C-alpha positions as a printed Julia matrix, in Angstrom:
586×3 Matrix{Float64}:
 222.28  -219.47  106.89
 221.14  -222.89  108.11
 218.67  -221.32  110.51
 217.41  -219.1   107.71
 216.77  -222.12  105.46
 214.87  -223.93  108.24
 212.8   -220.83  108.91
 212.03  -220.4   105.2
 211.01  -224.05  104.91
 208.76  -223.79  107.97
 207.19  -220.57  106.69
 206.5   -222.13  103.28
 204.86  -225.21  104.83
 202.73  -223.05  107.11
 201.68  -220.81  104.22
 200.8   -223.8   102.02
 198.74  -225.54  104.7
 196.97  -222.3   105.64
 196.05  -221.63  102.04
 194.71  -225.14  101.6
 192.45  -224.78  104.62
 191.26  -221.23  103.86
 187.84  -220.6   102.36
 187.72  -219.95   98.64
 185.9   -216.68   97.96
 184.94  -215.5    94.47
 183.11  -212.44   93.15
 181.63  -211.17   89.88
 181.43  -207.35   89.73
 179.43  -205.66   86.93
 179.06  -201.93   86.32
 176.87  -200.73   83.44
 177.19  -197.01   82.67
 177.36  -196.56   78.88
 173.75  -197.26   77.89
 173.1   -196.91   74.16
 169.39  -195.92   74.13
 169.14  -193.83   77.32
 171.36  -191.33   79.11
 174.7   -192.52   80.45
 174.89  -193.29   84.18
 177.73  -191.6    86.03
 178.32  -193.88   89.01
 178.09  -197.6    88.1
 181.47  -197.87   86.36
 183.38  -196.22   89.22
 181.22  -198.03   91.8
 182.15  -201.4    90.28
 185.85  -200.47   90.26
 185.69  -199.47   93.93
 183.93  -202.7    94.94
 186.39  -204.84   92.95
 189.35  -203.09   94.56
 187.8   -203.54   98.03
 187.19  -207.27   97.54
 190.72  -207.81   96.21
 192.15  -206.03   99.23
 189.97  -208.26  101.43
 191.74  -211.34  100.06
 189.18  -212.73   97.61
 190.63  -215.51   95.48
 188.91  -214.27   92.33
 187.37  -210.89   91.51
 186.04  -210.72   87.94
 185.39  -207.05   87.06
 183.19  -206.44   83.98
 181.97  -203.07   82.7
 179.35  -201.94   80.16
 178.13  -205.42   79.23
 175.67  -206.11   76.44
 173.05  -208.82   76.91
 175.19  -211.57   75.34
 178.2   -210.55   77.42
 176.14  -210.58   80.64
 174.83  -214.06   79.9
 178.37  -215.28   79.19
 179.75  -213.68   82.37
 177.08  -215.35   84.53
 177.6   -218.68   82.79
 181.36  -218.56   83.4
 180.84  -217.55   87.02
 178.86  -220.73   87.7
 182.08  -222.69   87.23
 184.0   -220.31   89.5
 181.46  -220.63   92.33
 181.24  -224.4    92.05
 184.27  -225.0    94.32
 183.87  -221.83   96.42
 182.54  -221.41   99.94
 181.56  -217.78   99.37
 180.2   -216.34   96.09
 179.27  -212.68   95.55
 177.65  -210.9    92.59
 177.62  -207.11   92.64
 175.68  -205.2    89.96
 175.42  -201.45   89.42
 173.31  -200.07   86.59
 169.68  -199.96   85.51
 167.16  -202.45   86.88
 163.45  -202.8    86.28
 160.55  -204.74   87.8
 157.87  -206.26   85.55
 154.98  -208.27   87.01
 156.84  -208.68   90.31
 160.06  -210.02   88.68
 163.3   -208.04   88.85
 165.53  -207.71   85.78
 169.07  -206.37   85.23
 169.31  -204.21   82.1
 172.34  -204.58   79.75
 173.76  -201.56   77.94
 172.33  -202.49   74.51
 168.72  -202.95   75.72
 165.98  -201.08   73.83
 162.87  -202.32   75.7
 160.43  -200.77   73.28
 157.63  -203.07   74.52
 157.08  -204.71   77.9
 157.52  -208.19   76.35
 161.05  -207.26   75.22
 162.2   -207.6    78.82
 162.32  -211.38   78.45
 164.79  -211.2    75.54
 166.84  -208.07   76.27
 167.4   -208.29   80.05
 168.41  -210.89   82.63
 166.21  -211.81   85.56
 167.43  -211.83   89.14
 166.7   -215.56   89.24
 169.38  -216.06   86.57
 171.88  -214.31   88.83
 170.9   -216.53   91.77
 171.57  -219.59   89.62
 175.13  -218.36   89.03
 175.95  -218.34   92.76
 173.88  -221.38   93.75
 176.84  -223.85   93.83
 178.62  -221.91   96.61
 178.72  -224.03   99.77
 178.56  -221.54  102.65
 177.33  -218.08  101.64
 175.66  -216.59   98.56
 175.35  -212.81   98.3
 173.84  -210.59   95.58
 174.21  -206.8    95.89
 172.06  -204.64   93.58
 172.79  -200.94   93.3
 170.1   -200.81   90.61
 167.03  -199.29   92.29
 167.15  -196.22   90.04
 164.18  -194.47   88.43
 164.33  -196.42   85.17
 163.89  -194.34   81.98
 162.84  -197.48   80.1
 159.57  -197.83   81.99
 158.5   -194.3    81.03
 158.51  -194.98   77.28
 157.81  -198.72   77.24
 154.65  -199.75   75.36
 152.28  -202.07   77.21
 151.0   -205.08   75.3
 148.68  -205.95   78.2
 147.0   -203.37   80.38
 147.21  -205.74   83.33
 151.0   -206.11   83.13
 152.49  -204.09   85.99
 155.79  -202.2    85.68
 156.91  -201.14   89.12
 158.93  -198.31   90.58
 162.34  -199.49   91.75
 162.66  -203.23   92.38
 160.19  -205.73   93.81
 160.58  -207.52   97.14
 162.25  -210.93   96.9
 162.41  -213.99   99.11
 165.37  -216.26   98.24
 164.48  -219.94   98.38
 168.05  -221.21   98.91
 169.47  -221.2   102.45
 172.27  -218.8   103.38
 171.38  -216.51  100.47
 171.18  -212.75  100.94
 170.06  -210.08   98.46
 170.92  -206.46   99.29
 169.01  -203.61   97.61
 170.35  -200.07   97.53
 166.79  -198.98   98.4
 163.9   -201.04   99.74
 161.33  -202.55   97.42
 159.11  -200.08   95.58
 161.42  -197.09   96.07
 164.28  -195.6    94.1
 167.88  -194.92   95.07
 169.94  -191.75   94.71
 173.15  -191.45   92.68
 174.54  -188.77   94.99
 176.83  -185.89   94.11
 180.16  -187.7    94.3
 182.06  -190.26   92.25
 180.26  -193.15   93.98
 176.65  -193.72   94.96
 175.75  -193.3    98.66
 174.95  -197.02   98.95
 178.22  -198.33   97.46
 180.3   -195.75   99.32
 178.77  -196.94  102.59
 178.95  -200.63  101.7
 182.72  -200.74  101.14
 183.2   -199.23  104.61
 181.54  -202.12  106.43
 181.0   -205.41  104.58
 184.68  -206.43  104.39
 185.47  -205.89  108.05
 186.97  -209.17  109.3
 184.56  -211.25  111.37
 181.63  -208.79  111.07
 178.34  -210.61  110.48
 176.75  -209.54  107.18
 173.41  -208.73  108.77
 175.08  -206.3   111.12
 177.34  -204.94  108.37
 174.35  -204.08  106.15
 172.63  -202.6   109.19
 175.54  -200.17  109.46
 175.25  -199.52  105.71
 171.55  -198.71  106.14
 172.24  -196.25  108.96
 174.99  -194.49  107.0
 172.87  -194.16  103.85
 169.86  -192.84  105.8
 172.11  -190.22  107.37
 173.81  -189.2   104.11
 170.5   -188.93  102.19
 168.47  -187.2   104.93
 166.27  -190.33  105.32
 165.29  -190.3   101.63
 166.91  -193.67  100.86
 166.81  -196.81  102.99
 168.8   -199.89  101.87
 167.17  -203.24  102.53
 168.36  -206.81  103.01
 166.3   -209.82  101.94
 166.89  -213.46  102.8
 167.75  -215.26  106.0
 170.78  -216.81  107.68
 171.16  -219.25  110.53
 172.2   -218.5   114.08
 175.95  -218.49  113.37
 177.67  -215.31  112.26
 178.51  -215.23  108.56
 181.07  -212.66  107.48
 182.43  -211.84  104.05
 185.95  -211.78  105.45
 186.92  -214.29  108.19
 187.99  -212.92  111.53
 191.72  -212.58  112.09
 193.31  -215.45  114.0
 193.65  -214.9   117.73
 197.18  -214.14  118.98
 199.22  -217.05  120.29
 199.1   -217.59  124.07
 202.9   -217.51  124.12
 202.9   -213.89  123.0
 203.32  -212.06  119.68
 205.44  -213.77  117.06
 208.53  -212.11  115.65
 208.05  -210.19  112.45
 209.85  -212.13  109.68
 210.61  -208.77  107.99
 212.58  -207.5   110.98
 215.86  -209.23  110.03
 215.54  -208.16  106.39
 214.83  -204.58  107.39
 217.83  -204.55  109.74
 220.2   -205.83  107.01
 218.73  -203.36  104.52
 219.36  -200.42  106.85
 222.95  -201.64  107.38
 223.56  -201.74  103.61
 221.99  -198.3   103.32
 224.48  -196.93  105.86
 227.4   -198.46  103.94
 226.16  -197.0   100.67
 228.54  -199.04   98.5
 228.01  -201.23   95.47
 229.53  -204.22   97.26
 227.18  -203.75  100.23
 224.09  -203.86   98.05
 225.41  -206.86   96.12
 225.88  -208.72   99.39
 222.33  -207.85  100.49
 220.85  -209.03   97.16
 222.73  -212.31   97.34
 221.07  -212.94  100.72
 217.59  -211.59   99.83
 217.12  -211.79   96.04
 213.34  -211.23   96.03
 210.74  -209.08   97.71
 210.09  -205.47   98.58
 213.49  -204.73  100.11
 215.29  -206.48   97.22
 213.67  -204.06   94.78
 214.74  -201.13   96.93
 218.29  -202.5    97.06
 218.45  -202.75   93.26
 217.34  -199.11   92.97
 220.18  -198.02   95.26
 222.66  -200.24   93.4
 221.66  -198.65   90.09
 222.12  -195.21   91.61
 225.65  -196.07   92.73
 226.48  -197.6    89.33
 225.21  -194.46   87.6
 227.36  -192.31   89.87
 230.42  -194.43   89.11
 229.72  -194.14   85.36
 229.31  -190.39   85.67
 232.58  -190.05   87.59
 234.46  -192.1    85.0
 232.99  -190.03   82.14
 233.89  -186.79   83.92
 237.48  -187.97   84.42
 237.74  -189.03   80.78
 236.42  -185.64   79.66
 238.95  -183.86   81.9
 241.88  -185.84   80.51
 240.73  -185.32   76.93
 240.53  -181.57   77.47
 244.01  -181.54   79.05
 245.4   -183.4    76.06
 243.84  -180.91   73.63
 245.29  -177.96   75.55
 248.74  -179.57   75.7
 248.86  -180.26   72.0
 247.77  -176.75   71.2
 250.41  -175.3    73.52
 253.2   -177.44   72.04
 252.29  -176.44   68.48
 251.32  -179.91   67.35
 250.14  -180.53   63.87
 246.63  -179.37   63.05
 245.08  -182.79   62.51
 246.37  -183.95   65.94
 244.8   -180.9    67.58
 241.5   -181.51   65.77
 241.52  -185.17   66.78
 242.11  -184.26   70.43
 239.31  -181.66   70.29
 236.86  -184.23   68.87
 237.81  -186.71   71.6
 237.33  -184.01   74.24
 233.9   -183.14   72.8
 232.77  -186.78   72.76
 233.98  -187.26   76.32
 232.08  -184.19   77.45
 228.87  -185.41   75.79
 229.32  -188.78   77.49
 229.8   -187.0    80.82
 226.59  -185.01   80.34
 224.61  -188.14   79.44
 226.01  -189.97   82.46
 225.05  -187.02   84.65
 221.44  -187.24   83.45
 221.29  -191.01   84.03
 222.76  -190.54   87.47
 220.12  -187.92   88.32
 217.31  -190.22   87.13
 218.55  -193.16   89.18
 219.05  -190.92   92.18
 215.45  -189.67   91.94
 214.17  -193.26   91.63
 216.11  -194.36   94.69
 214.87  -191.35   96.68
 211.26  -192.1    95.69
 211.68  -195.76   96.65
 213.1   -194.75   99.99
 210.17  -192.41  100.65
 207.77  -195.24   99.78
 209.58  -197.54  102.2
 209.37  -195.06  105.04
 205.69  -194.39  104.31
 204.93  -198.11  104.28
 206.77  -198.7   107.53
 205.01  -195.75  109.17
 201.63  -197.05  107.98
 202.44  -200.52  109.3
 203.55  -199.03  112.61
 200.33  -196.99  112.93
 198.24  -200.03  112.0
 199.98  -202.06  114.69
 199.26  -199.32  117.22
 195.57  -199.23  116.21
 195.27  -203.0   116.39
 196.88  -203.03  119.81
 194.51  -200.31  121.03
 191.56  -202.24  119.58
 192.64  -205.45  121.34
 193.02  -203.62  124.62
 189.59  -202.01  124.18
 188.0   -205.39  123.42
 189.64  -206.86  126.5
 188.26  -204.0   128.6
 184.78  -204.49  127.16
 184.97  -208.22  127.8
 185.89  -207.51  131.41
 182.83  -205.32  132.0
 179.86  -206.82  133.86
 176.85  -207.96  131.78
 174.63  -205.05  130.7
 171.34  -204.38  132.43
 168.18  -205.83  130.93
 167.02  -202.39  129.88
 167.83  -202.16  126.21
 170.33  -199.45  125.31
 169.26  -197.94  122.02
 171.39  -195.73  119.83
 170.28  -192.4   118.44
 170.25  -193.98  114.98
 167.54  -196.43  116.07
 165.45  -193.62  117.57
 165.87  -191.52  114.43
 164.84  -194.42  112.18
 161.78  -195.16  114.34
 160.77  -191.48  114.25
 161.01  -191.5   110.45
 158.88  -194.66  110.21
 156.22  -193.22  112.55
 156.02  -190.13  110.37
 155.66  -192.35  107.28
 152.61  -194.17  108.7
 150.94  -190.87  109.64
 151.76  -190.77  113.37
 153.59  -187.45  113.35
 156.54  -187.03  115.74
 157.64  -183.51  114.89
 161.38  -183.26  114.24
 163.28  -186.45  113.28
 166.35  -185.83  115.45
 167.05  -189.11  117.26
 165.92  -187.69  120.63
 163.26  -189.96  122.09
 161.15  -187.48  124.03
 157.48  -186.83  124.76
 156.42  -186.12  121.12
 157.95  -189.41  119.98
 156.35  -191.33  122.85
 152.92  -189.86  122.02
 153.38  -190.8   118.37
 154.21  -194.42  119.24
 151.26  -194.54  121.66
 149.01  -193.31  118.84
 150.4   -196.05  116.62
 149.6   -198.65  119.31
 145.96  -197.51  119.47
 145.34  -197.64  115.73
 147.48  -200.72  115.0
 146.16  -202.73  117.95
 149.62  -203.25  119.47
 151.21  -202.82  122.9
 154.72  -201.62  122.16
 156.75  -200.01  124.93
 156.64  -196.26  124.28
 159.21  -195.2   126.88
 162.22  -196.19  124.72
 162.87  -196.63  120.99
 163.48  -200.35  120.53
 164.36  -202.38  117.48
 161.16  -204.39  118.01
 159.12  -201.22  117.69
 161.11  -200.21  114.62
 160.42  -203.56  112.93
 156.71  -203.41  113.86
 156.21  -199.95  112.37
 158.34  -200.74  109.32
 156.2   -203.76  108.49
 153.14  -201.54  108.03
 152.78  -200.69  104.37
 150.57  -197.58  104.48
 149.01  -194.97  106.75
 148.01  -196.25  110.2
 147.13  -193.12  112.15
 144.2   -191.11  110.73
 144.92  -187.83  109.07
 144.05  -184.84  111.29
 143.83  -181.44  109.63
 143.81  -178.03  111.26
 140.92  -175.57  110.91
 140.51  -174.4   107.35
 141.63  -177.7   105.83
 139.88  -181.0   105.09
 141.36  -184.51  104.73
 141.48  -185.84  101.17
 143.34  -189.15  100.94
 146.76  -188.69  102.57
 146.79  -184.91  102.34
 145.14  -181.93  104.0
 143.53  -179.71  101.36
 142.61  -176.09  102.03
 138.86  -175.38  102.02
 137.85  -172.66   99.56
 134.39  -171.07   99.8
 132.63  -169.62   96.8
 132.01  -165.91   96.46
 129.75  -164.47   99.13
 130.47  -167.25  101.63
 132.97  -167.51  104.47
 134.38  -170.39  106.53
 132.91  -170.73  110.02
 134.33  -172.38  113.15
 132.85  -175.74  112.14
 134.89  -175.82  108.88
 131.73  -175.13  106.81
 131.02  -172.41  104.29
 128.23  -170.03  105.33
 126.77  -166.96  103.73
 128.17  -163.65  104.9
 125.95  -161.92  107.47
 123.79  -164.99  108.17
 121.76  -164.99  111.4
 122.9   -167.11  114.37
 119.9   -169.4   113.84
 120.85  -169.97  110.23
 124.45  -170.64  111.27
 123.29  -173.35  113.65
 120.93  -175.05  111.17
 121.95  -174.2   107.65
 119.86  -177.08  106.32
 116.69  -175.18  107.32
 117.93  -172.18  105.39
 118.29  -174.26  102.26
 114.65  -175.43  102.31
 112.12  -172.62  102.2
 108.98  -173.35  104.29
 105.9   -172.13  102.49
 102.29  -172.25  103.58
 100.66  -175.5   102.64
  97.18  -176.68  102.1
  95.11  -178.09  104.9
  95.5   -181.53  103.34
  99.24  -181.45  104.03
  98.61  -180.46  107.64
  96.03  -183.23  107.91
  98.54  -185.78  106.62
 101.1   -184.59  109.14
  98.59  -184.79  111.99
  97.59  -188.29  110.9
 101.2   -189.33  110.83
 101.73  -188.07  114.34
  98.58  -189.73  115.67
  98.99  -193.19  114.17
 102.7   -193.53  114.92
 103.95  -193.32  111.32
 106.11  -190.33  112.27
 107.94  -192.25  114.96
 108.58  -195.16  112.54
 110.07  -193.04  109.78
 111.53  -190.09  111.7
 112.48  -191.59  115.02
 111.45  -190.4   118.46
 109.62  -187.13  118.98
 112.93  -185.5   119.85
 114.04  -185.97  116.25
 112.94  -184.1   113.16
 109.76  -182.71  114.7
 111.48  -181.39  117.83
 114.15  -179.62  115.74
 111.47  -178.04  113.59
 109.5   -176.79  116.62
 112.64  -174.96  117.8
 112.58  -172.88  114.62
 108.84  -172.4   113.85
 105.35  -172.85  115.21
 103.88  -176.4   115.57
 101.64  -176.14  112.51
 104.51  -175.2   110.22
 106.64  -177.91  111.87
 104.02  -180.52  110.91
 104.05  -179.3   107.32
 107.87  -179.32  107.2
 108.1   -182.83  108.59
 105.45  -184.11  106.15
 107.7   -183.05  103.29
 110.71  -185.03  104.48
 111.53  -187.97  102.14
 111.31  -190.6   104.89
 107.78  -189.55  105.8
């Protein structure tokens, strides 16, 4: 008992000191689904619940979950959160719901917003800058996550008070001014996000898998989120991260402490579990009472009380059954001895009451027995889960040790299939077609990147898909490679449009409409066919001769191999002179 007290005192001091030194992490989680003026959103409410549960499990000191907030409630929630983040090292705001961009400023839309006119945005919504103010006091890391890049129904019906006021699609690009501030969009600026087919959006479902991994830098965590969302949405949605951090890794959840050099420490639950299993083998009321006197609180104490109640219920049932048996014996005896009627009736009533008490005790005993059995199943499941987790952690440590023992990698950059697939998708976006986006970096992909180099004036390495190449292509906002259309189509903007000839004309090999049955000469020079050459007066011929003799022809028509030479190929010299004299430049 003395050793137990010393151990408990040491554990309490260690826990208190560790808590004092730990980072304080706080989060505000908002999910707006029940909009009053537009259709209800299915995901935000469940997305917010999932994120709040994930952050609580990750050990956040405060997770404030709010749902379906009106504009006044949102303002109050952000105002209160300023005080929470004032003494925190890490502050997080997660928002799921409608968002809208007006004149390059992003706004979060409360559930009671009407937004009849574009100027209503200033009164009925909250700007992203207001959210950044709420997390500004945090000392180490400020993070805003917006699963709000939906196709807003408000912008479709909103009246414009100024024609020049722009209302964008999705959210606008942002550049946080405060250091160590990150803003994560479910989809990059100017594009919309998908709600998906499940209970949670693709972005939130991917985010909770990665951002709370202990010790994982947030930039890398959101990189994993991006890859997972691209894969789950067939490259239709690409999350984006804005802001910048320093050279040190910044994780949402600190890395677990390294094991002591002296070896693994003893599990403080081992002794409790051993004593619990001993009391379970005894299976007596006194055994459980002794266990509870030693361990009055905690998980195993609750299990012990369940077993103690089961035993007490069994004892009560046995006593009631014995009392009912004796009462029935007494009734039978009195009846057999010919006792007076009122004595027999009294004994029968006592026997009936005892039987009812026995039945009630039997039910209570069954209930307590079921509770104890359920508690025991929960204990075994928890212990099995803890055992499997310990095995996984051990395997992970051994794997990390093996990786650490490997020699340094070669300078040639090893690129994953996800990087190659993302680069292929970006090359297709800027018009440098790569064929199938499959993550295989072969000859078609290399030719596409080489084409990008030529038209973008860059010298990227085309032999492998690198992150540098991915960033270079991603930074290009529009088409880079010219649009090339196959025969029968012409380029119009960013699309190839089929060429349609009017009745009586067909498309030739030069992608031009020509009249059916035209002669080869007319096919070669359709412009001559359009201008009928008629006999002209001698004055026209004279003017053409004068132009040839004094050099005017060469000045306006170019060298003799130009207009005049082409005309001679089709007609006699005299008619050529007349034809050339009629040209506008002569």
